[in-house]
N, C-alpha and C positions, 0 to 999 in steps of 0.2 A: 095529669097522666103522662108519663114520659113517652116520647116517640119510640116506635118500634126500633129496637136495636140501639136506642140511645141510652142516656143516663139521666138520673133524676134532675140534674142541674141544667139540662138542655140537650139539644141534638149533638151527636158525635160526628166530627168531620171524618169522612171516609175517603181514603186515597184510592182511587180506582186503578186497576192494572193498565199499563200502556196498551194502546190499541194495537190491533194486529199489524197495521201498517207501520206504526212506530217501532214495534218490536222487530219487524223485518228490516227496517232502515238501520236500526242499531246493530243488528247482527251483520248486515252487509258492510257497514262502516268498520265493524270490528274485524271482519274477514279481510277487508281491503287494507286495514292497518297492519295486520299480520303479514299479508302478502308483500306490502311495501317494505316492511322491515326485513323480510326474508330476501327480497330482491336487492336491497342495499347490501346485505351481507354477501349475497351471491355475486354481486357485480364485481367486487375485487377479485374473487376467485376466477370468474369468467374472463375478465380482461387480462389477467395474468396468463391464463391458458392460451388466449388468442395471441398474446405477444410472443410467448415461447414457440408457438406453432409458426408464427411469421418469421422468426429467425432460424427455424428448422432445428431447434433444440428442445422439442417437446418431450423427448425422452428424459431430459434433466428434470423437467417439471413433474412428469408422471412418476419417475423413480423416487424423487424426493417426497412427493405427495403420498404415494402408497407406503413408503417407509414410515413416514410420520403417522399415517392412519393405522398401519399395522402395530407400531409401538404403542400408540394411544390405546388401541383396542385391547391388545394383549395385556399390557401392564395396568391399564385401567380396570379391566375385568379381574385380573389377579388381585389387585388391591381391594376392589369392591367385594369380591367373593370372600377374601380372607377376613376382612373386617366384619362383613355381614354375617359370615358363618360363625364367628366368635361371639357376636351379639346374640345370634339365634341360639347358640349352644349355651351361653350363660343364662338365657331365659329358660331353656329347657331344663337346666340343672338347678333352677330355683327351688328352695325348700317348699314343701307343701303348706306349712303354716309358719307364719312369722312370730317371733317372740313378742309377747305383749310388753311394749315399752313406749315411752314418749317418742323415742326416735322412730320406731316403726309406725306409730300412729300418725306421725307427721308424713312419713313416706306413703302411707295408705292413700292420702289425698292425691298425691302425684300418680300413684299406680292406677287409681280409679279414673283420673282425668286422661291418662295416656291409653287406657285399655281399648277404647273404640278406634284409636288411630295408630296402634302399635305397628301394624304392617306398613302403613304409610311412612311412619317415622323411620322404620328400618330401611325402607327403600330410599328415603331421602338421604339418610346418613351414608348409606353405601354408594349412592349415586354421587354425592358430593366428594367423597374421598376418591372415588373412581375417576371423576373428572379432573381433580387436582393431580392425581398420580399419573393419569394418562397424558395430561398436558406437559408435565415434567418429563415423562419418558419420551414424548415425541421430539423434545428438544435435543435428545441424544442421538438423532439420526446419523450424524457424522460418525459418532463413536461406534454405532452398530455396523454401518457400512464398512468402516475400516477393519472391524473385528472379523466380519464374515468374509471379507475379500482380501485380507492381509497377505502380503507377499514377504517372504523371508529376505532379510538384509544380507545374509551370508556373513555376518559379523557377530561375534559373541562378546558379551560383557566379561570383564576380567574377574569378577567376583563369583558369579554363580554359573557362568558358562552357558547362559541362555542366549538365543538369538535376539538381536536388538528388536525384532518384530514383536517379541513378547511384551516389551516395555512400551513400544510405540502404539501397538494395535490391541493387544490382549489385556494388559493390565488396566487401562482406562475402562474397558467394558466390565471387567470383574469388579472394579471399584464401584461402578454404577449399580451392578446387581447387588453388591453388598449394601450400598446405601439404601436401595429399594427394600431389601430384606429388613434392615433396621427400622425403616419407616413403617413397614407393614407390621412388624412385631410390636413396636411401641404403640401404634394406633390401635392394634388389636388388644393389647394389654390394657390400655386406657378404657376402650369401649367395653371390654369384658368386665373390668373392675367396676365401672359405673353401673352396668346392668346387674351385676351381682349385688351391689350395694342397694340399688333401687328395689330389688325383689327379695332382699333379706339374706342373701348368701354371704355378705360381708356386713359386719356390725362394728360400729365405733364405740357407742356408749351403752349398748344393750348388755345385760348380764349374760354370763356364760361364754361359750367359745366365740371368738371374733370372726371365724369363718367356718362355713360348712365344709365337710370333706370334699364334696363335689367342687365347690369354689376353690378350695386349696389345690386340688389336683389340676383343675383347668388353668389357674393362674401360674402354677409351678411349671407346667408344660410351656406356656408362653415365655416365662422367664428363662427356661432352659433353652428355648429357641434363640432368645436374645443373647444369652451367654455363648451359645454355639457360634452364632454369627460373630461375636467378639473374638472367639478363638480363630475363626477364619481371618478376621481382620488382622490379628497379630501375625498370622502366617504371611499374609500378603504384605504387611508392613516390612517384612524382611527384604522383599524384593523392591519395595518402595524406597528403601535406603539408597539404592543405586541412582535414583532420579530425584533425590531429596535436595532441596535448595537450603543453604544456610549461609550465614555471614561468617566467613573465615577471616579473622583479624589480619592475618598475614597477606591474604590475596584478595580480600573483598568478596564479591559474589563467588559462591562455590556450589557445585552440584556433584553429588556422588558420595561415596563413603569416605570418611576420614578414619584415623586410627581408632578413635573412640567409638565410631559406628561399627567397625569390623570386630573390635575386641570387647565391646561392652553392650551396645544396643542390639547387635545381631544375636548374641547368645541370650540376652534378656528377652527378646521377642520370642525366641524358641521356648524358653522356660515359661513365659506367660501364656503361650499357646497351649502348652501341656496343662498348666493350672486351670485355664479357662475350659479346656475340654473335660477335665475331671469335675469341675464345678457344674458344667452343663449336665453331666451324668447324674450328679446328686439332685439336681432339680427334677430331672425326669423320674428319678427313683421315688420322688414324693407321691407319685401315683399309687405306689404300694405302701409306703411307710406312713403317709398321711401326716407328716410332721415337717415343720420348716427348719428344724434345728440344724441338721447337717447342711442343707443348701445355704442357709444364712452364714454358717461358719465358713463354708467354701467360698461364698461370694466375698465375705470380709477378707479372707486370705488372698483372693484375687486382687482386691483393691489395694491391700497392704503390699502385695508383691509388685503391683504396678508402680507404687510410690517408691519402694525400696530398690527393686531390681531395675525397673524401667526409668527411674529418675535419679535416685541418690547414687546408685552404683556407677553409672556413666559419669556423673559429676565428679566422683572421687577419682576415677581413672583419668579424667581430663586434668584434674588439679594436681595429682601426685605422680602420674606417669608421663603425661604428654607435655604439660607446660614446662617442666624442668629441662626437657630436651626435645622441644617441639619440632625443630627442623629435621632431626634424625628420624623421629617417630613418623612424621607425616610425609617423608620423602617418597615412599612407595606409592602413596595415594595421590600425591601431587603429580607424580609421573603419569598415573592412570588418567587423571583429569586433563593433563596437557595433551596426551595422546588422543583421548576421546574428543576433546574440544576441537583440536586441529582437524581431525577427520570429519567431524560433524559439520564444520563450516567450510570444508573443502580448501583448507589452507595447510594441509599436512605435507604437501610437496614444496611449500615455500620456505626456503632457507636463506637467511640473511647473507649477503655477500659484503665483505668488508670493502669499504670505499673510503680512502683516506681523506679525500677532500683537498689533496695537494695536487697542484697542476703537474701533469706529466709532460707538458710541452712548454718550452721557454720562448720559442720564437713567436713574436707578436703576429707576424703575417700568417703563420700557421694557425694560431688561435682564431684569427679573424676569418680565415678560410673555412676552418672547421665549424665556426659558428653559423655560417650560411647553410651548412648541410645537417647540422645537429637537430634541427626541428623546423617545421613550418609554423612560425610564430603567429599565433592567432591574435592579432591586435584588435580585431572587431569583437568586442565582448558581448556575447548574447544576453548577458544579464543587464546591460546598460542601454543597448541600442534599440530596444523595442519602441520607445518614443520616436526615434528616427524613422523606423519603419512606418510607424503610425502617421507621422506627418507627411512623409514623402509618398507612401503607397496606400494609405487608408482610402483615399479617393472620395469616399462618402462617409458621413457620420454614422451610418448604420453598419459600418464594418469596424473590426477591431483585431488587434494582434495580442497574443499572450504577453504577460509581463516579462517573462523570461523566454527567449527564443531557444531554438534547438540547434545542435551542431551535427551535421551529417557529412557524407562524402559523395561528391559528384565529380566524375572524370578524375578520380583519384585525389581531389583537393578538398580540404576542410571548408565547409560551406555553412553559413548561418541561415537558418530556415525559419520562416513563420508563415502560418496560414492566415489569409484574410477572412476571418470568421464573422458571422452575423452578430451585431450588437443591438439587441432589442431595445436598449435604452436610447439609442440614437435615431430611432424611427421618427421622421418629421411630425407625424400626427398619430398619436397612440390611440388605438381602439381595438376591439376584439378581432375585426377582420384583418386589419393591418398586421397585428401582432402574430396572428396564427395562420393567415391565408396568403397575404401578399408578400411579406418579408419572411422568407422561409429558409434562406441558405446564404452562406458566404461564397466567395469567388476567388480562387487562385492561390497558388503557392508563390511566395516572394522569397527570393534567395539572393544572398550577397557573398562575395568572396571573403573568407575569414581572415586572410592574410594581407589585405590591402584596403586602403580607402582612397578617395580622390583627393585633389589638392586642398579641398576645404575641410577634409576630415569626415565626409559623408561616405556611406557604404558604396562600394562598387557593385551594383546589382547585376546579377547574371540572369535573373528572371524577374520581370517587373511589368507594370502596366495593368490595364483592365479592359479586356481580358489580358492575361499575362503573355508576354512573348520573351523569347530568349533561348537559352541552351537546351531546354527540355523538349522543344518541339510541341506537337499536338498531344494534349491529354485532357481528361475529363476534369474541368476546373471547379465544378460546383461542389460546395461543401455543405451537405445536409447533416452530417454528423461530426461533431468537434468538441473540443474541451470547453468551449464557451457556450455551447448550444444546450441549454438546460430547460428550454420551454418546448411544449409540444407544437407541432405544425400539422395542418390538414391540407393535403396536396392531392393533385390528380383529378379534381372534380371540376365543376363549372367555373369556379373562381380562378382566374389566371394569377400566376406568381410574377413578381418583379425579378427578372434575371440579373440585369445590371443596367447602368445608365451610361451610354456613350452615344453622343449625338441623338439624344432622345432615349426614352425608356424601351428596353427590350424585355419582353415577357416570355414566360415559358410555362410548361405544364409537366409535372413530374411523370416520367414514363416507367420507372421501375416498379417492381411488385413489393418493395419494402413497406413496412408498416402493416397496419391492420385495416381491412376494408370496413368502411362505414356505410356501405350500400344497404345493409340490413338495419331495419328500425330497432330491432332488439339490441344489436351491437351499439347503435347510437345511444340508446337509453342506458346501456351499461356504462358507457364512457361518460355520459352526462352525470351519472351518479358517482362514478369512480373519481372524476376530475372536478366534481362539484360545479359543473358548468352546464346549466340547462339549455343554453343556446345550441349545444351540440345536437340536441334532440330535434329542434324545430327549425334551425337555420336553413334558409334557402340557398346558402353558399355551399351546402353539402349535398351531393347528389351521387348519381351513378359514377363509379370510378374513384370516389373520394377515399383517401386513406389517411390514417392518423399515424404520425411519426412521434415517438417518445422514447425515453431512456436513450438519449442521443449522445451522451458523452462516452468516449471509448472505454474508459475504466469502468463506467457503470454497466456497459453492455457485457464486457468480459466477466465482470464479477457476477452478473446475473446468470450467464450461461455456464459458468464454472465456479459455483459458490465455495468450492473446496480449495480454490487458489487464493494466494495473497498477491495483490496487484502492486507493481512498482509505482512509485510516485510520479514518474515522468513518462507519459505517452508522447511519442514524437512522430511527425509525419514524414512520409517519403513518397516520391512519385515512382510507382512501380508498374511496368507494363501498361502505361497510359492511364493509370488511375492513382489517385491520392489514397494511400493506405496509412492508417494510424498503426504504429507498431508498439505493442505493449509487452513488457516483460512480466512474467508471472512466476510465482514461487510455490513450491510445495514445502511445507514445514511440519515439524512435530515438536512437541514439548517433552518427549519421552525417550530421548537418546541417553543411555546410562553414562554417567560421569561427565557429560558435556555441559559446560556452564551455560546458563541462560542469558538471553539479552532481550530487552524490550524494543521492538522494531521502531516504534515512534521516537524513542529517545536516541537510538543508535543512528538512525537515518536523518536526524535533524541537523541542519546546518544553516548558514546565513541566508540561504535561498529559500528554504522550506518553512522557517519559522514565520508564522502568520500568513503563509501561502498554502491554503488547503488544496489548491489545484495541483501542487507538487508534493503533497504529503502522501506517504504510503498508506494504502488501505489497511484497515485493522491495526491502527497505530499502537494500541495498548497490548497487542498480542505478545506474550512471552514465548520465545521459542529457543530450542537448543540444537536445532538441525535445520538447515535451509539449503535448497537447491533451486537454481534457475532452470526449472524443468520444462517450461512451456514458453514458446514465443507465440504471441497472438497478434492477429491483424484485424482491423475494422475498416471496411471500405467507407471512405468519407462521403461517397455518393449514395450508395444503396444500403449501407449499414451492415453488410455481411460480416459476420464474426467467424474467423477461422482460427482454430487452435492447432499448433504444431508441436509434436513431441521434440524436445531439444536434448534433455539429458536422458539418454536411452537406458542408463543403468540405475536410475533412481527408483528404489522399491516403493516409495510413497506414491510417486506418479503411477507406477504399475498397479498399485492397489486401487487408486481412483479410476484408472482406465478399466479395471475389472468391474467396478461399481457402476460406471457410466460408459459402457462400450460404445464405440463408433463416434465419440465426441471429439477425440483428439486424433489428428492425422499424423501419419508417420513422418519422421524427419526427411525422408527421401523425397517427399512431395514438395519441399520448399524449392521454389524456382530460383535460378541463378540471379535474376535481377533483384529479387527480394533478399536473397542471401547477402548481396553486396551492401545492403543497408542495415543488416542486423549488427548489433554491437553489444559489448559487455555492459550489463545494467548498472546504473549508479547505486541503487539501494543495496544490491548484493555487495558491491565494492565497499560501500560505507560500513556495512556490517562486518565485512572481513577486516577492514583497516582498524576498526574499533577493537576487534578481538586481537589483532596483531600488535596492538600497543603493549599487551602483556604476553601474548602467546607466541611472539617471535623468539622468546626464550624457551629452550627445551630442557635445560638443566634444572632439576628440582630445587637444588640449593640456591641457585641464582634467582629462580622464579620466586622462591619463598622470601628472599631478601628484598626483592623489588629494586635492586640496584640498577637494573637496565630497563626499567619500565619507561614507556614513552607516553605521549599524549598527542591527540590531534590538535594542532594549534588553532587559535581563534583566527578568524578572517582579518588580516591586518588592514584591509580596505573597508571594513565595516566596523563601526564603533559599538555595535550591540553586544559584542562578546560571544558570538556564536561561531561554531566550528567552520573552518574554511571548507568550501565544497571541493569535491574532486573535479578535475578539468579534463575534457577530451582534447587531445593534442597529437598531431603526427610528429613523432620524434624518434631519436635513436637512444637506446640504452647502451651502456658500456659493452663493447664487443659486437654490437650490431653493425652490419654493413649498410643497411638501408633503414629509412624511417618506417615506423609502424604506427598505425592509428591506435592510440593508447588512451587509457584513463589513468590519471596521475594524482598523487597526493604526497604531502610532506608530513613528517613527524618531528616533534621536539621532545627532548628528555623531560620527564616529569619535573615541573617547577622551574625549568630553565628555558631561555628563549633561543638557544643555538639549535642548529639543525642536527637532529638525531638520526633521521632515516628518510629515505625517499622510496616510494613504491610506484610501480607502473604495471598495468596489465595489458596484454595484447588484446585490444578491444574489437578487432576486425574479424567478423565471423568467417570470412573467406580464408583467413590465415590458418596454416597448419598448427600454429602455436597459440591459437585463440584460447583465452582464459589463463594463460601462463602468467603467474604473478612473479614479478621480479622485485626483490626487496634489497635495497642498499643500506647497510649500517655505516653511518659516517663515523669514522674512528677518531678524527681530529676535530678541533674546535672551529666550526664553520658557522658564520652568521645565519640565523634562521629568518623566516619571512618577516616577523615583527621587527627584527633588528634592521633588516634591509629597508623596510618601509619607514622606520624611524630615521635612518640615515638619509633617505630620499627627502623626507619632509624637512630635514635640516639643511639641505643644500641652498646656498644663496640664490642660485638660479630658480629653484622652486619657489623660494620665498618671494622673489621678484615677480615670478609668473602669477602666483596667487594674489599679490597686491594689484598687479595689472588687471587681472580678471575681476577681482572684487571692485576695483575702481570702475570697471566697465559693467558693473552689476551682473556679473556672471558667477555661476556656481561651478565648483570643481568636483568632478567625480573620478575616483580612481577605479580603473578596470581590473580584471583578473590578473593577479600576480602569478605569472607562469614560472615554473622552475624546471630547468633542463640540465642534466649532467653534461659537462663539457670538459674533455681532456683532463679528468681528475678533479676539477673544480665544479662549480655550479654557476649557471647563468640565469639570472632573474630578469624577466621582461614584463613590463607593466605599462599598458596604454593609459593615458590620462585624457579625460574628456572635459570640455567646458560647455556650459549652456547659458547663453546670454538672455537678456530680457526680450530682445527682438527675435531670437532664435528659439523656437518652441521645442527644440530637441537637442540632445548633446552631440557635439562634434569632436572627433579626435583631434587634439591640438598638440600633444606631446607624447613621447615615448621615453620611459625611464628604463635603463638597462644597468644591471649590476653584475660584475663578475667577481665571485668570492672564492678565495683560495686559502687554505690553511697555512700557517707559518711554515716556512721552509726550514729544513734541518740546519742550514748554514747560518741561521739567525736573521734572515731577511725579514723585513716587516710584513705584516699580513697583506696579501694582495687582495684588496677589497676596494674596487673602483666602481663608483656609481655616477652615472651621467644622466642628463636630462636634455633631450634634443627634440627637434621638430618632427623627425620621423625615425623609423627603425634603422634604416641604413646609416644615417648620421650617428645614431646612438651606438650602433655596433662599431662604427669607425672610431668614435670617440673613446669608447670603453677600452679598446685595445690599442688605440693610438696609431692605427694603420687603416688606410682606406681600402675598401674592397676593390677588386678588379673592375675597371670601368666597363660600362655597358653602353650600347648605342643609345643616344638620347631619344626620348620620345618626342615625336613632332608635336608642335603646339596645337592645342584644341582637339586632341584625339582621345578624349574621354568618351568612349562609345557607349551607347545605350545597351541594354542587355541583349546578348546573343548576336551582336554585330561585330564585324572586323573592319577597320578602316581600309579603304581601297588604295591601291598603289597610285603614286603620282603619274600624271599623264598630261599630254597636251590637248586631249579631247576637250572641246568647249563645254559639253554637258557635264562631264566629270568635274572639270575645274569649277563650274558654276555650283555644282552640288557641294563640293568641298568648301567653297566660299560661304554658301548658305549655312552649312553645318558649323563653320567657325563663328558666324554671326549669331546663330541660335545658342551656341555654347556660351559666348560672351554675354548675351542677353540673360541667359539663365544664371550666370554667376552674379551679374548685377542685381537681378531680382532676389537672389539668395541673400546677398548682403543687406538688402532692404527689408527682408522678411516678407516680400510680396509673393505669396504662394500661388496666387492665380497666374501672375506673370511667369513664375518659375515653371508651373505646369504647362503653360502654353509654349514656353521656350523648349522644354523637353520634348513635347510633341513635334515641334518644328525640327528639332535636332534629329529625332528618329526618322522623320520623313526625308530630310536632306541626306542622311547617311544611307537610307534605303535607295534613294535615287543614285547616290554615288556607287553603291554596290551593283545596281542594275547596269549603270553605264560601264563599270569595270567589266562586268560579265559580257557585255556586248563587244567590248574591245577584245577580250580574250577569244571570243568565238568568231569574230570577223576575220576575213582573209588578211587584212592589213593589221589586225590587232597584235598586241604583244603576246 
């Protein structure tokens, strides 16, 4: 007899339900897992909010967030309701009885299986499409903000007479709405058709009508909506022609209407709009006629018209009207493109000035004298001397300088500047505490005169040491925010930070309110999750007052607080009002300026310094734009990370639009203090974009532009063998007609396919100048050697060959510095520093200066004045190139290479003063001897002794001056 509840073959195994305790445990674990996942997702949001609040730009975070949420909700609901309503309507319009056929019998199984879950399926489908549509719409937050806050440009396009704001702000939003409408129509059509098919409204193989009247009416309305949207698309396409990119064989990249667009595509789009509108009416009429015949005919006519009118007809016009006389046909449209492009890139006021390249001065002594005042020749190349800064001023392995240093102005002189930033890889003992608590900041701005070196070719520092001393006086030297500072640090808590090492370790504790407080356990947990670092939650090194600093690079901070700006590739430091400030140039751009040709920022701003150097690459490299303005100057405090945005271009409508969208985030230009204004300069990336456009758009005559006969190119860097463009150079110099030097940004041009000099451009780069931003463009009308030719001739000099052999024999490498070009008395003066780096010297030293004065052939048949010399220093090189010595200057007393910020005291019979001078001479000689041996410990000791001796000399001199018997 079988057991109760069992089977004849034996007892049945029964699996009991989990106990109450087990069920409770499982439910608890499930709830905790859900909460943990929710916290992980929330942590990123919460830490972002805390960061924006800490930098006082929470309005940027909230405006962006609520805009994204609003777009997500509105368009997600619209898509979900539209698709869901059409599914529901298709279900409601199902026939009461399905025709008996094999097709319908097969579908019956699906209908029966779906019946209990149809509401859930409907909700799932609508929710899915709503989420996808909402996510897509939230990504259009910039488009929405620009549309709703758009400011008029006050400029109209030449074809339709509409304000440029329509193309820049309105058209992108209308196109998004159109794309959303197409998506909703197509998804609704697919969903409705599947529902009708499932419930018998549409039949494929069943006998009789293929669709019920209800299904026919429903689907025809959806098709009518689709075709109506297509009609709207045709109408908008008419305006889109003004910002359409195409490859114009004659000029390459082209934006705007050409002859075929204005005379074929534009009327074709209008005709197609009318046909599509009529076709849409025919589809809507199916509600009454219940037949597909007329709509199908109309749709076929629309497709055929699109092929014939929209495709074939323009091709015929291009082939038989334009090509036989293309230059004449396109002249009007080329002129529109030239005018719009020059205005969009702020080069419309730049007109080439003819510059023959023939010397206007024959007297050699006059040329030599003029050469001294033509420019402050920067022989200290910021692209080469970083290793020199590194070896002489690094002081500790956990400090570093950028690969390329910056050029700024102090006391009216060009100065090479580098910050001694933290190098996390150089920490003696790497661990979590050292990486994030002990070693937290760099220390000091190191500066050197740009126009001179000492007797050994090393920089003459005007600010050096640790802590630094020199011409700047007292300032906050700690660098918590910098270009090399990409790791987070936790400061201000119980763990002390290493400040610097000088006669033992000096410690500090961060006093500012920068960063985010970690006093709250919740905040610590959020950052532990966000940074995937659990020690943040439980480490004893974090306590009351601890703050976490992150997003510490200047470009990263500015991009975060102003995501609507494009950031220049080169942030540079300046000491302003006792603080180190990073200065960042930022641009407003648009891709919707009618007729203006487009450029890709990453390609246009690339040169021999940026290729492979992401630190100097422009943010948003692949952005294509056809309008750009340097509308914002931003600063980031190197100590507390404060980000300040200043309005720079007060007329830019794009900036005004963003200032409406994000009020109170950009300060007015009037709030820029004089000290900061003295360090603002014309940005390199803007200049590089403009010079690239001016290779073609310096020509304003349509016929000449079409022929390309006067097209230029930016030459490759002759000192770099990688074949990348020569970078622009900051240089204080005089352009023809100037009475005094101006701090400028300069570049050269060569004709397409030729090495000779085709043009020279400089912009007044000093923000305090009344002519700031004025582009001066010289068109060289005679045959003058270009940079590559000058470099080639230099390399062929016997003296250069001998120098290279000597250096190679001494196992030294040769490095050519920046080849500077300066207009001089009708000709051009090229100046190039040459560096050598030996095995025992860990950094390059200036060894030679090459100078070349080039001058086009004289009308009387004289040979080309093209003299290239290679000498030990700039003065000798200028003397040699002109064959005349400069006026003599009082000789420099021996041993008077002073340390930064000091001046040698006058001679005196005072014993203390004489002893100090003697000690300074001995320290200087000891340093030179150590330098030759490569003994950096001894060199550092000698420099310290030299500083102390000169300080004693200065004190003794001061006492003499103030004593009754003193001089």
